[in-house]
ZAMARGU-4260 file (C-alpha; in steps of 0.2 Angstrom, whole numbers, plus 5000, padded with zeros to 4 digits):
<rodrens>
0) 4954/5118/4935 | 4939/5111/4943 | 4936/5106/4961 | 4938/5088/4967 | 4924/5077/4964
5) 4920/5065/4978 | 4913/5048/4974 | 4906/5035/4986 | 4908/5018/4979 | 4913/5000/4986
10) 4929/4996/4977 | 4934/4978/4972 | 4947/4971/4960 | 4932/4968/4948 | 4927/4986/4947
15) 4942/4997/4951 | 4947/5000/4933 | 4930/5004/4928 | 4927/5016/4942 | 4943/5026/4939
20) 4940/5027/4920 | 4921/5032/4923 | 4927/5047/4933 | 4939/5053/4919 | 4956/5046/4923
25) 4967/5036/4911 | 4985/5035/4907 | 4997/5046/4916 | 4992/5054/4933 | 5002/5063/4945
30) 4997/5055/4962 | 4988/5039/4967 | 4985/5039/4986 | 4978/5022/4992 | 4971/5019/5009
35) 4957/5007/5010 | 4960/4999/5027 | 4958/4982/5019 | 4961/4976/5001 | 4974/4989/4996
40) 4987/4976/4990 | 4974/4968/4979 | 4966/4984/4972 | 4983/4991/4968 | 4988/4974/4959
45) 4972/4975/4949 | 4973/4994/4944 | 4980/4996/4927 | 4970/5010/4919 | 4981/5023/4926
50) 5000/5026/4927 | 5003/5037/4942 | 5020/5046/4944 | 5019/5044/4963 | 5010/5031/4973
55) 5006/5034/4992 | 5001/5018/5001 | 4996/5015/5019 | 5006/4999/5025 | 5005/4988/5041
60) 5020/4994/5050 | 5018/4980/5063 | 5023/4967/5050 | 5041/4973/5049 | 5053/4976/5035
65) 5055/4958/5029 | 5039/4948/5029 | 5029/4949/5013 | 5011/4947/5017 | 4994/4954/5014
70) 4977/4950/5020 | 4968/4937/5009 | 4957/4945/4996 | 4939/4946/5002 | 4928/4958/4991
75) 4917/4961/5007 | 4931/4964/5019 | 4927/4977/5033 | 4941/4981/5046 | 4936/4977/5064
80) 4940/4993/5073 | 4937/4985/5090 | 4952/4973/5089 | 4969/4979/5091 | 4981/4979/5082
85) 4971/4982/5067 | 4973/4968/5055 | 4972/4974/5037 | 4982/4979/5022 | 4999/4973/5018
90) 5017/4974/5024 | 5030/4986/5017 | 5039/4972/5009 | 5024/4966/5000 | 5020/4983/4993
95) 5038/4985/4988 | 5038/4969/4978 | 5021/4973/4970 | 5026/4991/4965 | 5043/4985/4958
100) 5033/4973/4946 | 5022/4988/4941 | 5038/4999/4938 | 5040/5009/4954 | 5053/5010/4967
105) 5051/5014/4986 | 5058/5031/4990 | 5053/5032/5008 | 5040/5032/5022 | 5033/5047/5031
110) 5038/5051/5049 | 5024/5042/5058 | 5028/5026/5049 | 5012/5020/5040 | 5013/5028/5023
115) 5025/5023/5010 | 5030/5033/4994 | 5034/5025/4977 | 5040/5034/4962 | 5039/5028/4944
120) 5056/5020/4939 | 5058/5033/4924 | 5056/5048/4936 | 5067/5057/4948 | 5081/5044/4951
125) 5094/5058/4954 | 5084/5066/4968 | 5074/5052/4975 | 5085/5036/4977 | 5078/5019/4979
130) 5076/5014/4998 | 5074/4997/5005 | 5060/4992/5018 | 5075/4989/5030 | 5082/5006/5027
135) 5065/5014/5030 | 5063/5004/5046 | 5081/5009/5052 | 5079/5027/5048 | 5061/5031/5054
140) 5060/5033/5073 | 5042/5026/5075 | 5047/5010/5065 | 5063/5008/5075 | 5052/5001/5089
145) 5046/4987/5078 | 5049/4969/5085 | 5048/4952/5077 | 5035/4948/5091 | 5023/4961/5082
150) 5022/4949/5067 | 5016/4935/5077 | 5003/4946/5085 | 4997/4953/5068 | 4996/4936/5060
155) 4986/4928/5074 | 4967/4930/5075 | 4953/4928/5063 | 4960/4938/5048 | 4968/4927/5035
160) 4985/4932/5028 | 4993/4927/5012 | 5012/4927/5008 | 5015/4936/4992 | 5031/4939/4982
</rodrens>
């Protein structure tokens, strides 16, 4: 076992697979944790050189359980940390649909309500049942405060959003 290797690279849909492969990963891996504060949806959609057993994704909780949106892809996207709420990433519904197409099911979110966990369809079905975004919002205290007005606020402003299915 070797220590983790830290790599500093700008990740785009055009280079993500090569970057992952160049650093020794291919096929089955245990965990993919993706938190880019930006193009997460598009990077995950493009990533096909690995098959994680578990995927942890940061999602935009303010977008609620139903709206399936992500920021429009911009390879040079930088999150503006001076504007609240932070407008980046994708909704839980968008990630749930994308992960389902890639062979994963939503199994839950963490207690702070911004990381979601997906497990490959062929693993752990007895111990980790599929959850819906609505169940996650209903059962997570921090997400229970969500309101439809949050969506309007998130979708306003200079960041372009795209509906995805």
